[in-house]
LOGUVO-283522 format. One record per atom (N, C-alpha, C): z, x, y; residue in three letters. Coordinates in steps of 0.2 Angstrom, whole numbers, plus 5000, padded with zeros to 4 digits. Layout:
BEGIN
ZXYALA
...
***
This chain:
BEGIN
526755916005MET
527055896012MET
527755906014MET
527855956018THR
528655946018THR
528855886023THR
529555876021TYR
530055836025TYR
529755826032TYR
529955886036GLN
529655896044GLN
528855876044GLN
528555896040GLU
527755876043GLU
527755806041GLU
528055796036LEU
527955716036LEU
528255676041LEU
528955696044LYS
529155646050LYS
528855666056LYS
528455726057LYS
528155726062LYS
527355676065LYS
527155656057THR
526755616056THR
526855536055THR
527355536053ALA
527555456052ALA
527855416057ALA
528055356056GLU
528455316060GLU
529155306057GLU
529555316059SER
530255276056SER
530255206056SER
530455176049VAL
530255126048VAL
531155076048VAL
531655136044TYR
532255126042TYR
532655186040TYR
533255176042SER
533755246040SER
534355236039SER
534555236031GLY
535255216029GLY
535655276027GLY
536155246026ALA
536555326022ALA
536155356017ALA
535855336012LYS
535555356006LYS
534855366005LYS
534555326011THR
533755306012THR
533455316018THR
532955336017GLU
532455326024GLU
531855326022GLU
531555256028VAL
530855236024VAL
530355256031VAL
529855286029LEU
529355316035LEU
528755276033LEU
528255266039SER
527655236035SER
527155276041SER
526655286036ILE
525955316040ILE
525155266037ILE
525055236042GLY
524555186040GLY
524955146038GLY
524455116032ASP
524455066027ASP
525155106020ASP
525355136021GLN
525855156015GLN
526455166019GLN
527055176014ALA
527655176016ALA
528055236012ALA
528455266013TYR
528755316011TYR
529455306010TYR
529655296005LYS
530555286003LYS
530855346002LYS
531155386006LEU
531455446005LEU
532255436004LEU
532455475998PHE
533055465996PHE
533455535996PHE
534055525996ASP
534455585998ASP
534555625992ASP
534555695992LYS
534455735988LYS
535055715982LYS
535655695983THR
536155685980THR
535955615974THR
535455575976CYS
535255535972CYS
534955555966CYS
535255515961PRO
535055535954PRO
534455525953PRO
533955575949THR
533255565949THR
533055505944THR
533455495939PRO
533355445934PRO
533355365938PRO
533855365942LEU
533855295947LEU
533155285951LEU
533155325953ILE
532355345958ILE
531855305953ILE
531755355948LEU
531155335943LEU
531155265941LEU
531755235941ARG
531955175937ARG
531655125942ARG
531855145950GLU
531755095954GLU
530955085955GLU
530655155955ALA
529955145955ALA
529455115949ALA
529755115944LEU
529655085936LEU
529654995939LEU
530354965941PHE
530354905942PHE
530054885947PHE
529854905953GLN
529554885958GLN
528754875954GLN
528454935952SER
527854915949SER
527754875944SER
528254845939MET
528254805936MET
528354725938MET
528754735944ALA
528854665947ALA
527854645952ALA
527754695954ALA
527054675957ALA
526554675952ALA
526654705947GLY
526154675942GLY
526154595939GLY
526654585941THR
526654505938THR
526154455943THR
525954485949GLY
525754445953GLY
526054435961GLY
526654445959LEU
527154415965LEU
527054475971LEU
527254445977ASN
527154485983ASN
527654535984ASN
527454585980VAL
527854655981VAL
527454705982VAL
527654755986PRO
527154815988PRO
527154855984PRO
526454865983LYS
526154905976LYS
526354985976LYS
526654995971ILE
526855075970ILE
526155115970ILE
526155195974HIS
525755215973HIS
525755285970HIS
526455295970GLY
526555355965GLY
527455375968GLY
527555425965VAL
528355455968VAL
528155535967VAL
528455565974SER
528255635975SER
528855675977SER
528855725981LYS
529355745983LYS
529055785990LYS
529755765995ALA
529455816002ALA
530255856002ALA
529855916001ASP
530655976000ASP
530955955994ASP
531655945994ASP
532055935988ASP
532355845989ASP
531755815993ARG
531855745992ARG
531355715989ARG
531555685983PHE
531055625981PHE
530955575986PHE
530355545985MET
530155485988MET
529655445983MET
529655365985ILE
529255335980ILE
528655305987ILE
528055305985ILE
527555275990ILE
527255225987ILE
527155175993SER
527055105992SER
526455075996SER
526255015995ASP
526054986002ASP
526554976006ASP
526454986014TYR
526854966019TYR
526654896020TYR
527354856021ILE
527154786023ILE
527554796031ILE
527054776036GLU
527154786044GLU
527354706045GLU
527954706047GLY
528354646048GLY
529154656049GLY
529454596048PHE
530154606049PHE
530654576043PHE
531154596043THR
531754556037THR
531754496040THR
531954446036VAL
532054386035VAL
533054396040VAL
533354436038GLU
533954466041GLU
533754456049GLU
533254496051GLN
533154526058GLN
532854456060GLN
532354426058LEU
532154356062LEU
532554316062LEU
533254316059LEU
533654236060LEU
534054276065LEU
534154326066GLU
534454356071GLU
534254346078GLU
533554356078GLU
533154366083GLU
532854296086GLU
532954246080ASN
532654186082ASN
533154126079ASN
533654116081PRO
534154076079PRO
533753996079PRO
533453986083ALA
533153896084ALA
532753896076ALA
532553966074LYS
531953956068LYS
532353956063LYS
533053966062GLN
533453966056GLN
533153936049GLN
533253846050ASP
532753826044ASP
532253856041ASP
531753866047TYR
531153896045TYR
531153966040TYR
531554006043TYR
531454046039TYR
531954076033TYR
532354026032LEU
532954006027LEU
532453986020LEU
532053946023GLU
531453906018GLU
531053966016GLU
530854006020LEU
530354046017LEU
530754106011LEU
531454136013LEU
531954146010LEU
531954106003LEU
532054046005ALA
532254015996ALA
531554015991ALA
531054015996SER
530354005993SER
530154085989SER
530354145992ALA
530154215990ALA
530754205984ALA
531454195986GLN
531754195978GLN
531454155973GLN
531254095974LEU
531054035968LEU
530354075964LEU
529954105970SER
529454125967SER
529654195961SER
530154245964VAL
530454295960VAL
530654275953VAL
531054215954ASN
531254185947ASN
530854155942ASN
530354135946SER
529954095941SER
529354135935SER
529554205936VAL
529154235932VAL
529854285927VAL
529554295921TYR
529854355917TYR
529554405914TYR
530054455913ILE
529654535914ILE
530054555906ILE
529754585901GLU
530054605895GLU
530254675896GLU
530854685895GLY
531054775896GLY
531554785901GLY
531754725905LEU
532254745911LEU
532754735908LEU
533354775912PRO
534054745910PRO
534354665909PRO
534654675907LEU
534954595905LEU
535554595911LEU
535554535916LEU
535854525920LEU
536854505920LEU
536854495913ARG
537554475910ARG
537854555909ARG
537554585906ASP
537754665905ASP
537954695911ASP
537454695916LYS
537454725922LYS
538254705925LYS
538154635927MET
538654605929MET
539454615926MET
539454625918THR
540054635913THR
540154705915THR
539754755916GLU
539854825917GLU
540454825926GLU
540054785931ASP
540154795938ASP
540954755938ASP
541054705933ILE
541754665935ILE
542254715930ILE
542054735926LYS
542554795920LYS
542654855927LYS
542354875931ALA
542454935935ALA
542754905941ALA
542854845943LEU
543254815948LEU
544054875949LEU
544254885955ASP
544854905957ASP
545354845958ASP
545454815954THR
545854755953THR
546354735948THR
546854685946ASP
547054685940ASP
546754645935ASP
546954675929GLU
546754645922GLU
546754575922GLU
547154525925VAL
547054455924VAL
546554445928VAL
546254475934LYS
545754445937LYS
545154455934LYS
545154525932LYS
544554545927LYS
544254505922LYS
544854485919TYR
544854425911TYR
544454365914TYR
544854335920GLU
544654255923GLU
543854275924GLU
543654335927LEU
542954335929LEU
542554345924LEU
542754395919LEU
542154405913LEU
542054335908LEU
542854295909THR
542654225906THR
542154175907THR
542154185916ARG
541954145919ARG
541054165918ARG
540854225919LEU
540254245917LEU
540154235908LEU
540454245905ALA
540254225896ALA
540254155896ALA
540354105899SER
540354045900SER
539754005904SER
539254055908MET
538754035911MET
538054035906MET
537753985907PRO
537053985904PRO
536654045903PRO
536554065898GLN
536054115899GLN
535354105899GLN
534954125904HIS
534254105905HIS
533854195905HIS
533054185905LYS
532754235904LYS
532254245909LYS
532554225916LYS
532154235922LYS
532154315925LYS
531554325929LEU
531754385935LEU
532254385939LEU
532654425940CYS
532954425945CYS
533054475949CYS
533054475955HIS
533054535958HIS
533654585959HIS
534254555958GLY
534754595957GLY
535154595964GLY
534854595972ASN
535154615977ASN
534754585982ASN
534554515979PHE
534154465984PHE
534654445990PHE
534154455996GLY
534454436001GLY
533954436007GLY
534154436012GLY
533854426020GLY
533654486021GLY
533854546018ASP
533754616020ASP
533154626017ASP
533254616010ASN
532554646005ASN
531954586007ASN
531854546010VAL
531254506011VAL
530854516017VAL
530354556017VAL
529954556025VAL
529454516025VAL
529454476031ILE
529054446033ILE
528354466037ILE
527854456034ASP
527054496037ASP
526854456045ASP
526454476046GLY
526154436054GLY
525654376051GLY
525754356046LEU
525454296043LEU
525954246040LEU
526554276041ASP
527254236039ASP
527154226032ASP
526954286028LYS
527054296020LYS
527554336019LYS
527954316013ALA
528554336012ALA
528554396007ALA
528654466007PHE
528654516003PHE
529354536002PHE
529354535993VAL
530254555991VAL
530154645991VAL
530554675993VAL
530554745993VAL
531254775988VAL
531354835988ASP
532054845986ASP
532054835977ASP
531754855972TRP
531954815966TRP
532254875961TRP
532754915964SER
533254935960SER
533754925957SER
533954855956ALA
534254805952ALA
534054755948ALA
533454765948ALA
533054695944ALA
533254715938ALA
533454635937CYS
533554625928CYS
533354565926CYS
533454535921VAL
533354465919VAL
533854415916VAL
533854365919GLY
534654325918GLY
534454255923GLY
535054235925ASN
535254165926ASN
535054175935ASN
534554135937SER
534354155943SER
534954135949SER
535254085947ALA
535954065952ALA
536254135953ALA
536254185951ALA
536554265954ALA
536254285959ALA
535654275960ASP
535154285966ASP
535454245972ASP
535454165970ALA
535554125978ALA
536254135979ALA
536954175972ALA
537454175975ALA
537554245980ALA
536954295978THR
537154355982THR
536854345988THR
536254315989ALA
535954295995ALA
536354266000ALA
536954215997TYR
537454166001TYR
537854226003TYR
538154266000LEU
538554316003LEU
538454376007LEU
537754376007LYS
537554436011LYS
537454386018LYS
537254336019LEU
537054296023LEU
537654266027LEU
538254266024SER
538954246026SER
539254316030SER
538954366029PHE
539154426033PHE
539154426040PHE
538654376042SER
538354356049SER
538654296051SER
538454256045SER
538654156048SER
538854146042SER
539354106042THR
539654056035THR
539153996035THR
539053966041GLU
538453926043GLU
537853936039GLU
537553976043THR
537054006039THR
536853996032THR
537354036029ALA
537454036022ALA
537553986017ALA
537953916020GLU
537953876017GLU
537153836019GLU
536853846025ARG
536253816025ARG
535753826020ARG
535853906018TYR
535453936012TYR
535353896007TYR
536053886004LEU
536253855998LEU
535853785998LEU
536053756004ALA
535853676005ALA
534953686005ALA
534653716007ILE
533853716007ILE
533753745998ILE
534153795996PHE
533853835989PHE
533953755984PHE
534553735984CYS
534553675980CYS
534153605980CYS
533953605985GLU
533453565987GLU
532653575984GLU
532553645986LYS
531953655984LYS
531953675975LYS
532553705973SER
532453715967SER
532953655962SER
533053605964GLY
533453565959GLY
534153575957GLY
534553625960SER
535053655957SER
535653605960SER
536153615956GLN
536753585959GLN
537153635964GLN
537253605969LEU
537753645973LEU
538453665970LEU
538753645967SER
539353655963SER
539253705959SER
538553695955TYR
538453765950TYR
538353825954TYR
537953815958LEU
537953895963LEU
538353905965LEU
538953885967ARG
539653905970ARG
540153935964ARG
539953915957GLU
540253945951GLU
540154035952GLU
539454035954TRP
539254115955TRP
539354155959TRP
539854125964ILE
539754155969ILE
540454215968ILE
540954205965PRO
541354245964PRO
541154305959PRO
540854295955LEU
540454345950LEU
539854395955LEU
539554345958ALA
539154405964ALA
539754445969ALA
540054415970ALA
540454455975ALA
540954525970ALA
540954495964ALA
541354565960ALA
540854615960ALA
540154595959CYS
539654635958CYS
539354665965CYS
539554645970GLY
539454665979GLY
539954725979GLY
540554715977LEU
540954765978LEU
540854845975LEU
540254855971LYS
540154905969LYS
539854965974LYS
539554915979TYR
539454995985TYR
539754985988TYR
539955055989LYS
540355085991LYS
540455106000LYS
539755116002ASN
539755116009ASN
539755036014ASN
540154986010MET
539954936014MET
540654926019MET
540354886024ALA
541054876031ALA
541354856027ALA
542154866033GLY
542654846030GLY
542754756030GLY
542454726034LYS
542354666035LYS
542054636030LYS
541554656028GLU
541154626022GLU
541554656016GLU
541954696016ARG
542254716009ARG
542854666008ARG
543054646013ASP
543654596014ASP
543354526011ASP
542654516014LEU
542454426013LEU
542454446005LEU
542054506002LEU
541954485996LEU
542554495990LEU
543054515993LEU
543654525991LEU
544054425989LEU
543854405996SER
544154345997SER
543854285992SER
543254305989TRP
542854275985TRP
543054285978TRP
543454325977LEU
543654355969LEU
544054305965LEU
544254255969ASP
544854215968ASP
544254145962ASP
544354145956VAL
543954095953VAL
544354025953VAL
544854025955GLY
545253945955GLY
545253905950GLY
***
């Protein structure tokens, strides 16, 4: 199927700088820009397939194909809205959707998958690549080294934009390109930062709900926020105000 044939048949679900998601019936087609490295696309499909194999609510992969010169991952289509969309459209139900988000994170973090990259290694690379002074990098790397090492499945880019709620209020976790194994507090810190792009109050509420559900200490989760911010800065297409917010969190104090 050519890209134009697919576009004529499919409905648009999402369109971004590097990816586009279309749907036909019960299948989703995630198309990548032709500049995206093939190994990264295949790795994403593999990681998502591995996550789905654990029994988590993750769209099942049906294959990897091409539409003209663009690779695409074909998976189950989950009809619904992201938590990010639902929070914006239904502010009165904030706690309800944050509860769903926290439960989705805890489900992900409850399993272990052999063979995934280590969170600590990935975060170390991201911190070393930061465009900042060496003292700041040293402080961040020192903090990372002091954190407990766990063997939990981490999404790696968890947040309200990557959790889709279907018509039965069932949460599905999508976009597994950054999956890894490590300390689940990193996922909570990443979710906090993403929510804070829209509302600091909502982000704080998420941490409170997550702590209540997980038994985590709020002060401990906050120690991960500078580390998550450092890793978030690797996304070059981030809006200026979002980048400024992440930079403000780099001070490990």
